[in-house]
C-alpha positions in Angstrom: 16.5 -9.5 24.8 18.5 -7.3 22.3 20.7 -5.9 25.0 21.6 -9.4 26.2 22.3 -10.5 22.7 24.5 -7.5 22.1 26.4 -8.3 25.4 26.9 -11.9 24.4 28.1 -10.9 20.9 30.4 -8.3 22.3 32.0 -10.8 24.7 32.4 -13.4 21.8 33.9 -10.7 19.6 36.4 -9.8 22.3 37.3 -13.5 22.8 37.7 -14.0 19.0 40.0 -11.0 18.9 42.1 -12.4 21.7 42.4 -15.7 19.8 43.2 -14.0 16.5 46.5 -12.7 18.2 47.1 -15.8 20.2 50.8 -16.0 21.1 51.6 -19.5 19.7 55.4 -19.0 19.7 55.3 -18.2 23.4 53.3 -21.3 24.1 55.7 -23.4 22.0 58.6 -22.0 24.0 57.0 -22.9 27.3 56.0 -26.3 26.0 59.7 -26.9 25.2 60.8 -25.9 28.7 58.2 -28.2 30.3 59.1 -31.1 27.9 62.7 -30.7 29.0 61.5 -31.2 32.6 59.9 -34.6 31.8 60.9 -37.1 34.5 63.1 -34.7 36.4 62.1 -31.7 38.5 58.7 -30.6 39.8 56.4 -28.0 38.3 54.6 -25.7 40.8 51.5 -23.8 39.7 49.6 -20.9 41.3 47.2 -18.1 40.7 44.4 -16.2 42.5 40.6 -16.4 42.0 39.8 -17.7 38.6 43.5 -18.0 37.8 43.8 -20.3 40.9 41.2 -22.6 39.2 43.3 -22.5 36.0 46.5 -23.4 37.9 44.8 -26.3 39.6 43.3 -27.5 36.4 46.6 -27.3 34.6 48.4 -29.2 37.4 45.8 -32.0 37.1 45.9 -32.2 33.3 49.7 -32.1 33.1 50.3 -34.5 36.0 47.5 -37.0 35.5 47.8 -36.6 31.7 51.4 -37.8 31.8 51.0 -40.8 34.1 51.2 -43.3 31.3 54.5 -41.9 30.2 57.8 -43.5 31.3 58.9 -40.1 32.5 55.7 -38.3 33.9 55.6 -34.8 35.0 55.5 -34.0 38.7 53.1 -31.1 39.1 51.8 -29.5 42.3 49.2 -26.8 42.5 50.0 -24.4 45.3 46.4 -23.3 45.6 44.9 -26.6 46.5 45.7 -27.0 50.2 43.4 -24.7 52.1 45.0 -25.3 55.4 48.4 -24.3 54.2 47.0 -21.2 52.4 45.0 -20.0 55.4 47.7 -20.8 58.0 50.3 -18.9 56.0 48.0 -16.0 55.4 47.1 -15.9 59.1 50.5 -16.5 60.6 52.6 -14.6 58.1 50.8 -12.7 55.4 48.7 -13.4 52.3 51.5 -12.0 50.2 53.6 -15.1 51.2 51.1 -17.9 50.6 53.0 -19.1 47.5 56.5 -18.1 48.5 56.4 -20.0 51.7 55.4 -23.2 49.9 58.1 -22.8 47.4 60.7 -22.2 50.1 59.6 -25.4 51.8 59.2 -27.7 48.7 61.0 -26.4 45.6 64.6 -27.1 44.5 66.9 -25.6 41.9 65.8 -26.2 38.3 62.2 -26.9 39.3 59.6 -24.7 37.5 57.1 -22.2 38.9 54.3 -21.2 36.6 51.7 -18.6 37.5 48.5 -17.4 36.0 47.4 -13.8 36.5 45.0 -11.6 34.5 46.6 -8.4 35.7 50.1 -9.7 36.3 50.3 -7.6 39.4 49.3 -9.8 42.3 51.8 -9.3 45.1 51.8 -12.9 46.2 52.7 -14.0 42.7 55.5 -11.4 42.2 56.9 -12.4 45.6 56.8 -16.0 44.6 58.6 -15.3 41.4 61.4 -13.5 43.3 61.7 -16.4 45.7 61.6 -19.0 42.9 64.4 -17.1 41.1 66.4 -17.1 44.4 66.0 -20.9 44.6 67.3 -21.2 41.0 63.9 -22.2 39.5 62.7 -21.5 36.0 59.8 -19.0 36.2 56.9 -18.8 33.8 53.9 -16.4 33.8 50.6 -16.5 31.8 49.2 -13.0 31.8 46.5 -10.9 30.4 45.6 -7.2 30.1 48.9 -5.4 29.6 50.9 -8.1 31.4 51.6 -6.2 34.5 54.8 -6.8 36.5 54.9 -10.6 35.9 55.3 -10.2 32.1 58.7 -8.6 32.8 60.1 -10.5 35.7 59.6 -14.1 34.6 62.0 -16.1 32.4 59.1 -16.9 30.1 55.8 -15.2 29.5 52.7 -16.2 27.6 50.7 -12.9 27.3 47.2 -12.7 26.2 46.7 -9.0 25.2 43.3 -7.8 26.2 41.7 -4.7 27.6 42.1 -4.2 31.3 39.1 -5.7 33.1 38.3 -8.5 30.7 38.7 -11.2 33.2 36.4 -13.7 31.5 38.1 -13.4 28.2 41.6 -13.7 29.8 40.6 -16.7 31.8 39.0 -18.4 28.8 42.2 -18.0 26.8 44.4 -19.0 29.8 42.4 -22.2 30.0 43.1 -22.8 26.3 46.9 -22.2 26.9 46.7 -24.8 29.7 45.0 -27.4 27.5 47.4 -26.6 24.5 50.4 -27.0 26.7 49.0 -30.4 27.9 48.5 -31.6 24.3 51.9 -30.4 23.1 53.6 -32.3 25.9 51.5 -35.4 25.3 52.7 -35.4 21.7 56.3 -35.8 22.7 57.5 -39.4 22.7 
């Protein structure tokens, strides 16, 4: 039992450390970008694995959470259509599953936001490159050391953690998503 308690305490200590250096200014900057998008363009969200769940959750919170506004956000999670994902992966390449959707759906001045613990997923870095070519605003929410995404997106919210701490990163990314939703809800 002591080993389990030590493991739990270690995890919670690492999570507490991540929150102690939480990048609030980066979150506020992204909230400002999203707020300026109220009632205009579309926000597209993506991620892989646990980050896919965060992207989907954020799309739900931001979209449904703004329905009562006179200028709601249009938010689409690029991870939610299994048929599109698997067809693209099968017919083209898994590295194109998000890029292909952006090329079909997105327009200039739309927003692409991606969640990634490592910041190095090829399908996300490809999507960022395509989003930039389309004239979109790009945002990444990263962990570990930020990887490639930290340096290629217009805005980055970076959760500095040790490499491999997926649970901690995903927990804090969920908080980022909820905080962005609350900040946008607070705008009249």
